[in-house]
N, C-alpha and C positions, 0 to 999 in steps of 0.2 A: 372593336375594330371593324372599321368597313372595308370591304375590298373593291376595289375597282373591278369593271366588267368591260369586257370587249365587245363592239356592236357590229354587225352589219348594218348597212343602209335600208331604212325602213321598207323602201322597195323591195330587198329582197327577203325581208320579215313577211310583210302582207302583200304578196302576187295579187295581180290584177283578178285572178280568179278564184280569191276569195270566197264571194257568194257562193261558188259551187261545194264549197267544204259540205261535207254532212258535220250535222250536227255532234256526232259521236267518232269524231277524231281529231288527229292533233296532240298535244301534250295537255293532258288535264292534271291538276294537282291534287290530292287528297290532303288537305291542310292542317297543321297542327294548330290544337287549341291553345293560345296563351292564358298563361293563368298569372296573377298576382295576389300574394298572399292567401292563395286559395280558392281565391275566386277566378272567374274568367274576366279579360280584359277585354271587353269587346271594342274600346279602340282602338287596342293593338292589333284585333281580329280584323278590323276594317281596313286600317292602314295595310296591315301584310295583306289584306285580298286587292287592294287597289295596286300596291307594287307588282302584284304577280300579274295582275292585267295589262298595267303598263309595260311590263316585259314581254306579254304578247301570249300569255299562256291561253288555251281554247274552251277551259272549262274548269270550275272548281269542285269540290265534294268536302262537306261540312260534317262535322260530327261522326265519321267513320272511323275504324280502326286507327288510323294515324292521329285522328283527331280527339282520340283519348274518348270515344263515345260511349263505350260502357259505364265510364264513370261521371257521365253528364246527367242531370235529370230532364226530365220533359220540356221545363221552363227554360231552362238554359240552353236546349237545342233549338229553341225558337226563336229566341233571343239572338241566339250567335247566326242562325239564319238571317235575322234581321237585319243585324249589324253586317254579316258578308254581301247581301244582297243590294244591300243601300249602298255601297261603295264601288260597286262596278257596274257597267254598262248592262242594259235589258238584254243584249245580244248574246251576252256571256251566260252561259248554262251556270247554275246553279244546283247541285243534287245534294242530299242530305242523306246517311249512314242510317241504316236501320237494320238490327240485327239481336236476336234472341234464339232460344231454345223452346221457349212456350208461343205458341202462334197466337193464342190468346192475351197475352199479356204487351205482343209487340202490336197487334192491334189497338190496344187501350191506349198503348203510349204515342202512337198516331194519333187518337182523338186526343190526348194530352196536350200532344203536341199544337194541334188546331192547324189553320190554314197558312202554313209558313212560306215565304216568298220563295220556294224552290219549285224548280223544274220539274223534278222527278227524285226518284230514290234510288240509292244503290243499297241493295239486298243478298245476303249470303244465305245457303243453306242452313240449318238449325245446327249450331255446333254441340259438341258432347255428345247429345245422345244419339246421334247415329241414324237416322231413319232410313228406309229403304226411298227407293226414286218415287213410288206412289206418295209418301208421305213429303217427300221435298217439292213434288209438283202440287199437293193441294196447299203445303204452306205458302209456296209463293203465289199462286194462284188467289189464295186468300188476301195476301197482303196488295195484289194488284188490283183486287176488285173493291179492296176498301179505301186504298188511296187515290185511285181514279186519275193517276198521272203516269208518266214511263217508268219502268222500272228496269234499272241495271242489273242484270246478275253479277252475281259477284263469287267468281267459282275459285276457292280458295283450300283445298282439300289440307293443307296442314293445319289449318284452324279447327276447320269443322269434322274433319274426320272421313269425309264423304266427298264424292266427283260427281258433278251433273252428268249425268249420260247423255249422249248425244241424242238419243230420243226422248228423253226428258225435255232438253234443249227446244227440240223440235214442237212436243206439244204446247211447251209454254210459250213460242211465238206463233203458234196457231192461233191458240184460245186466249191470250192476254198481250196487254201491252208492254211487250220485254223486246225493246230496239237494239240492245246491246248486252255484252258480255265482258266483263272485267276478269282477265283470264290469268290463274297463276298455275304453277306446276307444271310449265309448258314442255312438250316434247314436239318435236317437228311433226309426227302423226296427228298428233292432239292438235296443233294448231292449222294443221290441213283440214281437219274434220271439221272444225268451229268454222274455218273461213267458207266451208262448203254447202253452210246453212243458208239457205236464202234469204236475202233481208236484214242480217244479222250483222250487227257492226263489231268486231273484235277489236277489244282494246287491251294490249298487254298490260298482265300485272306484275311481273318479273322484270326488274329496271336494268338486270343484266341480260334480259333477252331482247329488251327493245330493239337495239338495231337488225339482227335477226328476224325478229315479228314484220319490222315495217318493211324491211327486203322481201319476206314470204305473201306480202297483202295486208296484214293487220291494218287496220283503219286509224288506230289511237292507242296511248299509253295512260294510265291514270298511274302517275309516278311519285313516289313519298321522295325522293332523291331531287326530283327537278324544283322543287321549292326551294331549295338551297342555293343553285343558281340556275334560276328558272330562264334568263336570257339565252344562257350556255345552250341549255336544250331546245329553246327556240330554234335557234340558229341553224342548230344541226340536223333539226327538223324539216326546216324551210328548204336548207342546201339539199336532203333527200329527196323533197317534195319536187322541188323545181328545178334542179342543177344538175347533181353529181352524186352517185353513191360514195364513190371513190373520197370526195370532199367532205361528205356526212361521218365516213366512218372514220376520217382524220379527227373530225371533231367530236363523235363518241368515244373514240379513244381515248381522247385528253380527259372525258368525265368519268372513264372506269374506273380509277383507283377511287375516288368518290363515291360513285354510286356501290362499289364493293365494299368502302368501308363504312357506307351508311346502313349494312346489315351485320356487322360484327357482334353489336350487341343489340337488346330487343328495341323494336320500333315502338314508340317514334323517339327514344329518349336521344338517339345520335342525331336526328332530324334537328330537334331542340336546342342541342349543344352548339349545332353548327350555327344556326339562325340566333343564338345568345350571341355568339361569338361576331356577329354581323349587326347585334344591336334590333333585332327584330322582336326579341320575345325575352322574357328571364326563362333559367333553365329551371323552370318547375314543372313537376307533374305532380297526379295523382294517384296514389297507391290503387293497385299495385304495382304500378308502372313506378321506376326510379331514375334518377339522373346517372350517367356513363360513370365510369371508373376515371379518377384523376390520369392514369395511364392512357386510358384510350382518348380521352381530351387533348393530352399533349400529340397524340400521333395525329387526330383530327387537323389539329392546327396546323400540324406540317403538309398534311393531303391538301388543306384550302390555300395553305401559302404556295405551295409549289403549283396546284392548278392555276391561279391566279396571277402568278408571275409569270405565265408564258408571255414571249413577247407578241406583240401585233404580227409581226413578221413571220410569225409561225404560222398562222392562219391565213395569212397573205400566201404562203408558199403552199399551204394544203388548197387554197383556191386555185392557183396558176395550174398544178401538179393534176387538177381535177377536170381540167378544161380538154 
């Protein structure tokens, strides 16, 4: 089932000051990895990446948590990066997720992946083993020195069991190539502290926090939900960036039922279910991840249907009220 999308004129989606935007800003998508009978469907990945680029997304991440990175081999990650990079213009940054609790294994995986056509890497603290801040610092610095490309820090305490302290982030940005951070588990005070770090671009990793984070000064978002309705998210961001917080809030408010529903079952199953309904992929995952429940899938159909059934007049009214 393909849902129609409402769109603003391209002049509103891509303002004249586009060149001034930081590389680590705007709406980025951590892509799902499409499978077909157990194997990666590289053609589908390339088509989907092109669709996201055409919708206006500002950056992509492949092989991350949403892309079921832990279940992909090094060879698969390399081929996936090639398929995606070949499908988008050179000015669209493509990053790759790297994760692991054993620093040496992560470095070995990077060697096995080879010289993938990615701008850099998205890397979290080691999960489960919960090292101290010094161990986290050395782990991330070792990866930075090995990859010799920019590393976006990924702070997600709910998965890793540890939080990147501000002092640790300062050491990393001072001594390595860490231009940005994907920040999850946000609070107002935490976001303020991150935004105060000179030169660090802060990218919101909590989709429900996205609007508040942007209003407080966050530079971008890496949003799993955004791939389900990419143009809607781009329209909301463009409205906030160039026109009106009120108009942007109305657009984000339309998206909130979808955002909230995307995390009622473990990611990326909801995203894959939604994209399967739009014929972008099969609803196929690798263990230990499993498809959503039948009850959830029916609820998701309703959420998508309600969102896409909104009349264009609703958004026109939002525009007028924001002027």
